[in-house]
N, C-alpha and C positions, 0 to 999 in steps of 0.2 A: 428427423434431426433430434439429437438428444444433447442436453447440456449437463456438465458436471460442475457444480458450484463447490469451490474449494475454499474452506475457511480454516486458516491456521489459528490455533489458540494456545494460550499458556497461562493457566491458572486465573482465568477471568470469566467465571461461570455467569456472573450477573450480567455482564455485557453480552456474552454469548447467547444467553436466553433471549435478550431483546432482539439480537440479530436473527436468530432462528425463527422467532415469532413473525418477523417480516417476510420470511420465505415460505410461509404456509401456502399450500396450493390455492386456497380461496383468496389470499392476498395477491398472489402472482397471477391468478386466473389462468392457471395451466395445470393440467393433470400431472400426477407424479410419474407417469410413463414418459413425460417429456423432459424431465430433469431429475438428477440425483444430487444429494448434498453430502459432501465428505468433510468431516471435521477431523483435522489432523492435530493431535494433542501433544504439545511439547512440555506440558506440566510435569513436574517431578513425580507427582502422585496420581497422574492421569485423572484429574478431577472431573473432566468433561465426560468421562465414560459413564459414570453413574447418572449424571444429569440426562444424558441422551437416552440411556436405557429406561429411565423413569418417565420422561416427558416427550421425547422425540424418537420413538422407535423406528420411524421412517428415515432417520438420518444415519449415515454410515460413519461410525467412529473408527479411527485408526490411530495407533500409537506413533507419535512423532519421533524423529531421530535425535532430538535433544542437541542439535548443533546450530541453532539460530534460525531466524525466520526464512532465510533463503532456502536452506535445506528442508525446512518444514513445508514450504509451498511445493517444492519439487516432490516431496514425499506424497502429498495429496494427489498430485498429477499422476503419479505412478499407479494409483488405484482407480483412476477415472475410467469409466466405461463409455462416456459420451464422446461425440466427435468434436465438441467444443468445450473449452475450459473457461469458467467464469470465476474470477478471483475477487474476493472481498475479505475484510478483516473482522475479527470477533467483536470489535467495538464500533462497527458500522451498522447503519440502518438502511438497507435497500428499500427503495420506494415501491409502491404498488406498480405492478407490471414491469418491474426492472428486467426480468428475464425476457419477457415478451418484446421489450424495446430492442434488445439485442437480436432476438429472433427475426424481427421485421427488418432490421438493418442488414442482417446477413442475406436475407432473401433479395433485398434491393441492391446489394453489392456482392454478387456471387463470386467475384474474382478477388475479393479482399480476405485477408487472413487475421487481421488484428483490428480491434475496436476498443476505444476508451470511452468511458462515460462521464457524466456531469457529477462532480463531487463538491458539496458545499457543507458549511457548518449548520448547526441547528438554530443559531441565533446570532445577533451581532456580537463581535468580540468585546469583552469588558475589561480585560487586563492584558498587560504586555506579555506575561508569561503563559498565555493560552496559545495552544498550537493546534492546527488541523491541516491536513493536506488538501487545500482548496484547488479545484480544477474546473473552472466554469467556461473555459474557451478551448480546452484541448492543449496538446503539446507537452503533457507530463507523463502519461501512462503510469499513474500511481497504482501501486499494487492492490489498493482497496477497491478498485472499480475498473476492471478491464476484461475483455473477452478475446480469446485467441484460439485458433484452430489447433487441435491437440498435436497433430503431426508436425505442424509448423513450430509449436512450442519446443518440441524435442529437437527439431532441426536447428533452432537457434541455440539450443544447449540449456534451456531452462535458466533459472536463477543461479548465479555463481555462488556455490556453497563455501567459497573461501571468505565471503563476507560473514563474520561471526555475529554481527549485530544488525539491528534495524536501522541502517543508515547507508545510503548510496547504492544499495543492491538493486533497487528498482530503476535508478537512473542508468546504471551499468547495463541492465537488461534492455532498457529503451534504446540505448546506443546501438546494441547489437541488432535489435529488431529493425531500426531505421536503416541499417545498411542493406536490408533485404526487402523491406516492405513499407509502404506508406500507411501510417496509422490513421484510421477514420475516427473522428469525434462524433459521438452520439449524444446529443443534448437531452434526449428523452430517457436515457438510461441513468436514472438518478440514484445516488447514494448520499445519505446524510452522515457526516462524520462529526459527532459532538466535539466541542472544544475540550481539550484536556490540559490541566495545569501541569507544567513541567516542574521538576524538582531541581533547583539551581545546582549546577556543577556535578550532579550525580552522573549524567551521561556524557560528560565532556571527554573523558578518556576513550569511551567506546566510539564516539563519533570521530575522534582523531584517528583511531586505528583503522576504522572503515574508510575514512576519506584518504588516508595515506595509501592504503591498498588500491583504492580507486585511481588515485593519481599515478601511481607506478604502472598500473595496468593500461590506462587510457591516455595519458599525456606524455608525449614524446619530448617536446622542447621545454625543459625545466626552466630555462631562462625566461622565455616568454610567459610561462605559467606564473612565475613569481612576480613579474611586472604586472600582469593582469590581477593577481591577488592583492598587490599593493594598492592598485587603483580601486578595487572593490572595497578594501579595508578603509581607505580614505573616504570614499563616497558613502559607505554604510554608516559611518559615525553620525553624519548629519541626519540621515533617514531614521536611524534607530533612536536618536535623541528626540526627534520630533514625535515619533510614535510613543515613546515613554511619557512625554509630556501630555500627549493626547489622552492617555489612560491614567493621568494624575499620579504617576510614579508607582502604580500598582504593579508589582512584579519587577521591581528595580534590580534584584539580584540576577535575574535572568538577562537583564540588559548588560551587566558587567560580564556575564558568561559569553554573550554574543560578541562583545568587543574582544575579549580574550581569545575566543575561538577564531575569529577572523584574523587576528594577529598570528596565532599559532600556525594556521593553515598556509601562511606565506612560506614557512620553513618546513612544511611537512614533506 
């Protein structure tokens, strides 16, 4: 059994270096004959190519399609030689024996085709505007930590490349997977995703475009959708305000972005 670890990247060599260091054979306690690493590079200047040639000659570099993260992940999968695809992101830190945890789970669940791992941040949250894709009980299938049988990945159709930005494309993928297969949560397959500060209002338009496409594709009853979004908007104000107070108003601009976004999504 061989794994293909797919890492999409885009001009983040510093983060990518830390990620690749976590995937050294001595850290994963697996020989390189058991897995390969594919870095698919969406950077305009292909910055990762020189880094990999210099420091990680055992990693396969491929040029990305430059059409967003969904297309970039699919691009890496096309080059995979393993029977199983392992997805993580260039700003993530796979834990020791991350690959082996999936290997053991596959052996114990031979009829399963999709597994998701445990994803947490590197420390307690300090500011309101810090974000990380936390998944400590399952049910999310975040693209930074999951494993899928390669043939099943292509059967599902991979990630929808009509999502141009990093928003909603993994939820759309999870919906399609759930229609065919129950996803197994593997607590021992650990990935650390450091908190990242958001830049207020910079990604608002991108998220709106992605969410609107997701809504058109996946939600049939627009009336019920808008009622549910209104309820979410009203309830979120209380929760978001309490969280902002908890962090002593650090990141307050992101609070107003959240409120604005929830309002906009009602009419998306």
